[in-house]
FINU-985940 format. One record per residue (C-alpha): residue in three letters; x, y, z. Coordinates in steps of 0.05 Angstrom, whole numbers, padded with zeros to 5 digits, always signed. Example, Ala and Ser with C-alpha at 12.3 -4.5 7.8 and 13.67 -1.06 7.14 Angstrom:
<pts>
ala+00246-00090+00156/ser+00273-00021+00143/
</pts>
This chain:
<pts>
met-00224-00390-00370/ala-00197-00355-00308/pro-00166-00286-00315/lys-00091-00277-00312/phe-00047-00225-00277/glu+00004-00182-00311/gln+00053-00144-00266/val+00051-00070-00286/phe+00076-00029-00227/lys+00117-00030-00163/leu+00095+00018-00109/arg+00139+00034-00049/ala+00110+00080+00005/phe+00153+00102+00065/leu+00116+00112+00130/ser+00124+00166+00182/lys+00144+00142+00251/thr+00127+00208+00284/asp+00058+00213+00252/phe+00040+00140+00264/leu-00022+00139+00308/ser-00052+00082+00348/leu-00121+00103+00371/gly-00134+00036+00406/pro-00204+00007+00407/ile-00258+00049+00375/lys-00333+00041+00378/gly-00325-00015+00429/gly-00286-00061+00382/pro-00232-00056+00329/his-00168-00017+00336/arg-00154+00042+00290/tyr-00084+00056+00266/ile-00065+00114+00221/ala+00000+00110+00182/thr+00022+00172+00143/val+00061+00165+00078/thr+00122+00212+00075/his+00146+00195+00005/gly+00155+00137-00043/thr+00152+00115-00115/leu+00105+00085-00166/glu+00142+00056-00225/gly+00126+00013-00286/cys+00094+00014-00355/gly+00130+00079-00374/leu+00110+00113-00310/lys+00159+00139-00259/ala+00123+00179-00205/gln+00138+00204-00135/leu+00088+00194-00079/leu+00074+00259-00044/his+00069+00272+00031/gly-00002+00268+00059/gly-00026+00200+00037/gly-00036+00145+00087/asp-00070+00083+00112/trp-00129+00085+00158/leu-00123+00013+00182/leu-00178-00020+00223/leu-00154-00082+00260/asp-00200-00134+00291/his-00155-00167+00342/ser-00203-00225+00352/ser-00196-00247+00279/gly-00126-00219+00266/val-00152-00185+00203/ala-00137-00113+00185/his-00181-00076+00136/leu-00139-00026+00097/asp-00163+00041+00071/ile-00102+00069+00035/arg-00099+00134-00005/ala-00041+00168-00038/gln-00024+00220-00090/ala+00034+00221-00139/arg+00066+00265-00191/ser+00106+00237-00250/glu+00171+00264-00278/gly+00129+00291-00335/gly+00083+00329-00288/glu+00023+00282-00293/cys-00016+00276-00228/phe-00048+00213-00199/tyr-00095+00196-00142/leu-00093+00125-00115/his-00143+00090-00070/tyr-00129+00018-00052/pro-00172-00017+00000/gly-00150-00086+00021/ile-00140-00140+00073/leu-00079-00155+00115/lys-00078-00217+00159/met-00035-00201+00219/asp+00028-00240+00232/glu+00091-00232+00274/ala+00129-00194+00220/thr+00072-00144+00213/gln+00067-00135+00288/leu+00140-00116+00291/val+00130-00065+00236/leu+00069-00034+00269/gln+00109-00029+00334/trp+00168+00003+00297/ser+00211-00051+00328/pro+00286-00053+00312/glu+00274-00127+00300/ala+00229-00112+00240/lys+00256-00141+00175/thr+00241-00138+00101/thr+00192-00192+00080/arg+00168-00222+00015/ser+00098-00218-00012/glu+00089-00293-00005/asp+00102-00285+00070/his+00035-00251+00082/tyr-00038-00247+00061/phe-00031-00173+00044/val-00076-00157-00016/thr-00105-00092-00042/thr-00148-00071-00101/pro-00117-00006-00127/val-00160+00045-00164/phe-00125+00101-00202/glu-00149+00170-00224/thr-00111+00215-00272/ser-00125+00268-00325/ser-00064+00244-00365/gln-00086+00216-00432/asp-00024+00172-00434/phe-00046+00137-00370/lys-00122+00136-00378/trp-00117+00060-00386/met-00103+00058-00311/glu-00174+00082-00298/gln-00202+00028-00344/asn-00174-00035-00314/ile-00177-00076-00250/phe-00114-00083-00209/ile-00091-00127-00151/gly-00035-00106-00105/his+00006-00158-00067/gly+00043-00127-00008/his+00102-00137+00037/trp+00147-00097+00084/tyr+00211-00062+00062/ile+00258-00046+00119/pro+00323-00015+00092/gly+00359-00014+00159/asp+00366+00061+00165/gly+00309+00071+00214/thr+00256+00079+00160/gln+00205+00029+00138/ala+00160+00023+00078/val+00105-00020+00049/glu+00118-00045-00021/tyr+00066-00073-00070/glu+00074-00110-00135/ile+00013-00086-00174/tyr-00019-00131-00226/lys-00069-00116-00280/val-00124-00167-00287/val-00126-00190-00360/ser-00172-00237-00398/ala-00142-00305-00410/
</pts>
């Protein structure tokens, strides 16, 4: 029987416009983009944590296929003082909405997860005994863009735990 998915978290990470880097083509091929996380939240399953400045996405985009390989890392601290490290590699298939976000266009809009192929595999690390279960499970993140209209933009993921059927 196929595994099932149980939604456990929502992660929202705001991106820095001033620290957003487009290196262009590297090594004769794909384009490298670096998006720095300024702040955000990770909430669900009794956890309410703030993302800390310094995380980011080291995205590698192959324009010929329209596929971006994501290498996202972040750190968070809960209201109770627990600390977390997150690493979530993934795949994003480029589309018009994503292009507008990467260009910081005023035309960029909030999207829904079903609008994109935007999938990650989050891995968590923590020393908190209350949240050790996060290190012992497989997760899938399904992403979309969150554009609140105040000049900021964020990526938002619904994060699901893979459970046996």
